C-alpha positions in Angstrom: 25.1 -29.1 -69.6 27.5 -26.3 -70.8 27.7 -22.6 -69.7 30.0 -19.8 -71.0 32.1 -18.2 -68.6 29.9 -14.7 -68.5 26.6 -16.7 -67.8 28.1 -18.6 -65.0 29.8 -15.5 -63.4 26.3 -14.0 -63.6 24.6 -16.8 -61.8 27.2 -16.7 -59.2 27.2 -12.9 -59.0 23.4 -12.6 -58.2 23.9 -15.5 -55.5 26.4 -13.4 -53.5 24.6 -10.3 -53.7 21.9 -12.1 -51.3 24.7 -12.6 -48.5 23.8 -9.0 -47.5 20.3 -8.7 -48.9 18.9 -12.1 -48.1 15.7 -11.1 -49.4 17.3 -11.6 -52.9 18.2 -15.2 -52.3 15.0 -16.9 -53.2 15.0 -15.0 -56.9 18.7 -15.8 -57.4 18.2 -19.4 -56.5 15.0 -19.8 -58.8 17.2 -18.3 -61.7 20.0 -20.8 -61.0 17.3 -23.7 -60.8 16.2 -23.1 -64.4 19.7 -22.5 -65.8 20.9 -25.7 -64.1 17.7 -27.6 -65.8 16.2 -28.5 -62.4 12.4 -28.6 -62.0 12.6 -27.8 -58.3 14.9 -26.2 -55.6 14.2 -26.3 -52.3 16.2 -25.0 -49.2 15.1 -26.1 -45.5 16.4 -25.4 -42.3 15.4 -27.3 -38.9 16.7 -27.0 -35.4 17.3 -30.0 -33.6 14.0 -30.2 -32.2 12.6 -30.3 -35.8 11.1 -26.7 -36.3 11.5 -25.0 -39.4 14.1 -22.1 -39.5 14.3 -21.5 -43.4 11.9 -22.3 -46.4 12.7 -21.7 -49.8 10.7 -23.2 -52.7 11.3 -22.2 -56.2 7.9 -23.6 -57.4 5.4 -21.4 -55.5 2.7 -23.7 -56.3 4.0 -26.3 -54.0 3.4 -24.2 -50.7 0.9 -26.7 -49.4 3.5 -29.6 -50.0 6.0 -27.4 -48.3 3.6 -27.4 -45.5 3.4 -31.0 -45.4 7.1 -31.3 -45.5 7.8 -29.2 -42.7 4.9 -30.7 -40.6 5.5 -34.3 -41.1 7.6 -35.8 -43.7 10.7 -33.9 -42.9 11.0 -36.0 -40.0 10.9 -39.3 -42.1 12.9 -38.1 -45.0 15.7 -40.4 -45.1 18.1 -38.0 -47.4 17.8 -35.4 -44.5 18.8 -38.1 -41.9 21.7 -39.1 -44.3 22.9 -35.5 -44.8 23.0 -35.1 -41.1 25.8 -37.6 -41.0 27.6 -36.3 -44.0 30.2 -33.1 -44.3 29.0 -29.5 -44.7 29.2 -29.1 -48.5 29.2 -32.7 -49.5 27.2 -33.4 -52.7 25.2 -36.6 -53.4 22.8 -37.9 -55.9 19.9 -40.1 -54.1 20.1 -42.7 -56.5 23.6 -43.6 -55.2 22.2 -43.9 -51.6 18.7 -45.3 -52.1 18.1 -48.3 -54.9 14.7 -48.9 -56.3 14.3 -51.7 -53.6 14.7 -49.2 -50.8 12.3 -46.5 -52.7 9.5 -49.3 -53.2 9.3 -49.8 -49.4 9.9 -46.4 -48.0 7.1 -44.5 -46.8 8.8 -41.0 -47.7 9.0 -41.9 -51.1 5.8 -43.7 -51.7 3.5 -41.4 -49.9 5.1 -38.1 -50.5 7.8 -37.6 -53.1 6.6 -40.2 -56.0 2.9 -39.0 -55.9 4.3 -35.3 -56.4 6.3 -36.7 -59.6 9.6 -36.4 -58.3 12.4 -39.2 -57.8 15.8 -38.2 -58.1 17.6 -35.5 -56.1 21.3 -34.0 -56.0 21.5 -32.5 -52.3 23.7 -31.2 -49.8 24.0 -29.8 -46.3 24.6 -26.2 -46.5 25.2 -25.1 -43.0 25.2 -27.0 -39.6 25.5 -25.6 -36.0 24.1 -26.5 -32.8 21.2 -24.2 -33.4 20.1 -25.4 -36.9 20.9 -27.3 -40.0 20.1 -26.2 -43.5 19.6 -28.3 -46.5 19.2 -27.8 -50.4 17.9 -30.2 -52.9 17.7 -30.0 -56.7 15.1 -32.3 -57.9 14.4 -34.2 -61.5 10.7 -34.6 -61.8 8.2 -35.3 -64.4 9.5 -38.5 -65.2 12.9 -37.5 -65.8 15.9 -39.6 -65.7 18.5 -39.4 -63.1 21.0 -36.5 -62.7 24.5 -37.4 -65.1 27.9 -37.1 -63.6 28.5 -34.2 -65.8 25.2 -32.4 -64.4 26.4 -33.4 -60.9 29.6 -31.3 -61.6 27.9 -28.2 -62.2 25.5 -28.7 -59.1 28.6 -29.2 -57.0 30.1 -25.8 -58.2 27.2 -24.2 -57.6 26.3 -25.7 -54.3 29.8 -24.7 -52.9 28.8 -21.1 -53.5 25.3 -21.4 -52.4 27.0 -22.6 -49.0 29.1 -20.1 -48.6 26.4 -17.5 -49.0 24.2 -19.2 -46.5 26.9 -19.4 -44.0 27.4 -15.8 -44.7 23.7 -14.7 -44.2 23.6 -16.6 -40.7 26.8 -15.1 -39.5 26.3 -11.6 -40.9 22.5 -11.6 -39.3 23.8 -10.4 -35.9 25.8 -7.5 -37.6 23.0 -6.4 -39.9 20.7 -6.0 -36.8 23.4 -4.1 -35.2 23.9 -1.7 -37.9 20.1 -0.7 -37.6 20.5 0.3 -33.9 21.4 3.8 -32.9 24.1 2.4 -30.9 26.1 1.6 -34.2 25.2 4.8 -35.7 26.5 6.9 -33.0 29.8 4.7 -32.9 30.4 6.3 -36.1 32.8 8.9 -36.7 31.2 10.5 -39.6 28.1 12.5 -38.7 24.8 11.0 -39.5 21.6 13.0 -40.0 18.2 11.6 -40.7 15.6 13.5 -42.1 11.9 12.8 -42.2 9.6 13.5 -45.2 8.8 17.1 -44.1 12.6 17.7 -44.0 12.9 17.8 -40.3 15.8 16.5 -38.4 14.5 13.0 -37.0 17.9 11.6 -36.1 21.4 12.7 -35.2 24.2 10.8 -33.9 27.0 11.9 -31.8 29.4 13.2 -34.3 26.5 15.2 -36.1 25.1 17.3 -33.2 27.8 20.0 -33.0 27.8 20.1 -36.9 24.1 21.2 -36.8 24.8 23.8 -34.2 28.0 25.3 -35.9 28.8 23.8 -39.4 25.4 23.8 -41.3 24.5 27.4 -41.2 22.1 28.2 -44.0 21.5 24.6 -44.7 20.0 23.1 -41.7 18.5 25.6 -39.1 16.4 24.9 -35.9 16.1 21.3 -36.9 14.8 22.0 -40.4 16.4 21.7 -43.8 16.5 25.4 -45.2 14.7 25.5 -48.2 16.7 27.8 -50.3 20.1 25.9 -49.6 22.5 23.9 -51.8 21.7 20.8 -49.6 18.0 21.1 -49.8 18.0 20.8 -53.6 20.5 17.7 -53.6 18.1 16.2 -51.1 14.7 16.7 -53.3 16.7 15.2 -56.2 17.7 12.1 -54.0 14.1 11.6 -52.6 12.5 11.6 -56.2 15.1 9.5 -58.1 16.5 7.4 -55.0 20.1 7.8 -56.4 22.8 8.7 -53.8 24.0 12.1 -54.5 26.9 14.1 -52.8 28.3 17.8 -52.6 30.8 19.8 -50.6 29.7 22.4 -48.4 32.0 25.2 -47.2 33.3 25.5 -43.8 32.8 28.2 -41.4 35.9 30.6 -40.5 38.3 28.9 -42.6 37.5 25.4 -41.4 37.7 22.4 -43.7 34.6 21.9 -45.8 32.3 19.0 -45.2 31.6 16.4 -48.1 28.0 15.1 -47.7 26.6 12.0 -49.0 22.8 12.0 -49.4 21.0 8.4 -49.3 17.7 7.8 -49.6 16.3 4.9 -47.3 13.1 2.8 -48.0 11.1 -0.4 -46.3 13.3 -2.8 -48.6 16.5 -0.7 -48.1 19.3 -2.5 -46.1 21.4 0.5 -46.0 22.4 2.3 -42.5 18.6 2.8 -41.6 17.5 4.1 -38.4 15.0 1.6 -37.2 13.5 1.3 -33.8 13.0 3.9 -30.8 10.3 6.5 -31.0 8.2 7.2 -34.0 10.0 10.4 -35.1 13.3 8.6 -35.4 11.9 5.8 -37.2 10.4 8.1 -39.8 13.8 9.1 -41.3 13.4 9.0 -45.0 16.9 10.4 -45.9 20.2 10.2 -44.3 23.0 12.7 -44.7 26.4 11.2 -43.9 29.1 13.9 -43.3 32.9 13.9 -43.5 35.7 16.0 -44.0 37.6 13.4 -46.1 40.7 13.0 -44.0 42.1 9.6 -43.0 39.2 7.6 -44.4 39.8 4.0 -46.0 37.9 2.9 -48.8 34.7 1.1 -48.0 34.3 -2.7 -48.4 33.2 -4.5 -51.5 30.4 -5.9 -49.3 29.4 -2.4 -47.9 29.1 -1.2 -51.5 27.1 -4.1 -52.8 24.5 -3.4 -49.7 24.4 0.5 -50.2 24.2 0.9 -54.2 23.2 -2.5 -55.3 26.5 -3.0 -57.2 27.6 -6.3 -58.3 30.4 -8.0 -56.9 32.7 -7.3 -59.8 31.5 -3.7 -59.7 32.1 -3.3 -55.9 35.6 -4.9 -56.4 36.4 -2.2 -59.1 34.9 0.7 -56.7 36.8 -0.6 -53.9 40.0 -0.7 -55.8 39.7 2.9 -57.4 38.8 4.3 -54.0 42.2 2.6 -52.9 44.1 4.4 -55.4 44.3 1.9 -58.3 43.6 2.9 -61.9 41.4 1.3 -64.2 44.1 0.0 -66.5 46.0 -1.5 -63.1 42.6 -3.0 -62.1 42.4 -4.9 -65.5 46.1 -6.3 -65.0 45.7 -7.4 -61.6 42.3 -9.0 -61.9 42.8 -10.4 -65.5 40.0 -8.6 -67.2 40.4 -6.5 -70.5 40.3 -2.7 -70.0 37.1 -2.4 -72.2 35.3 -4.6 -69.4 36.7 -2.6 -66.5 35.2 0.6 -68.2 31.8 -1.2 -68.7 31.8 -2.0 -65.1 32.8 1.5 -64.1 30.0 3.0 -66.2 27.8 0.8 -64.5 29.0 2.0 -61.2 28.7 5.5 -61.8 25.2 5.0 -63.3 23.9 3.2 -60.0 25.9 5.7 -57.8 24.4 8.8 -59.5 27.8 10.1 -60.7 29.2 11.3 -64.1 32.8 11.5 -63.3 35.2 9.1 -61.9 37.0 11.6 -59.7 33.6 12.5 -58.1 32.8 8.8 -57.6 35.8 8.3 -55.6 35.7 11.3 -53.6 32.1 10.5 -52.6 33.1 6.7 -51.8 36.0 7.8 -50.0 33.5 9.7 -47.5 31.5 6.7 -46.5 31.8 5.4 -43.0 33.2 1.8 -42.9 30.7 -0.7 -41.4 33.1 -3.4 -40.6 31.8 -5.8 -43.2 
């Protein structure tokens, strides 16, 4: 089993994108399962009382088998019991623990695993706390031989990254929920305004209320986006193609202008969505994030991954550019070619809806920090 660096980096990059978007985890693991030439990967989690907390099976046809495992066989699975005694992240081949004599007399193997065509497993405990334990197993089935030492080396590397991601998902869950609340949006220094599908103001945080009255004349009046304003044109473009856009609105009476970033929300988005509360607030289709651009630090790479679906490498580049680093300096620091860095920059520009690096940096510098 051999991987070039680019192929391996792609597997790991896809995996880390799911830290802030757990809905991507199953598909990312499925791709890695195929690349690592495993016949099945399953990730399962259980409370100390045996209640299932996590279930990912890369083979969809095994849903009924997954039910059987959760309802009964997980309790007698000797591999799970063994993993409970090992360190988190330790990787084992079941063949080194359970020999053929043990397998021939064990109910779990004889009644559940072997009839399904599986015998050899590489597994690990990915996460353990008082609330739950999460395990992963990669399987050789269909009469295939045991995993080799070389294969185990690759699985150990992948499982180490998988454990980091699983731990991150668990730890970030409360943060993600908090970011969906009005309290989190109210705490932002930047003004945030939500618009519903009829372009009416459906949400305002504390920082935006004074702007609606004093700073957005001709753009938002009486709780409605003005049809002929510059902002209305940008909002329509964002709503149509889903790409974030930004513009600068002039200030009143010599005041500093407002830099506005327009982001479309959606049912599968993990951006700063407004959820909960009354029906009007929960119907926000577009968010306007306003900033005067002063004193704003660069958004974190994880925030950029979350908001713009950047890869980890692209997010790292965007973060460094916003912090003042040049493309050439980035290439030197992170040991990539200038050509690779420029390719990543083009991807960032495309995903964020900008054509020039200067516009990109200005937009990113205006975004609120989420603390992640």
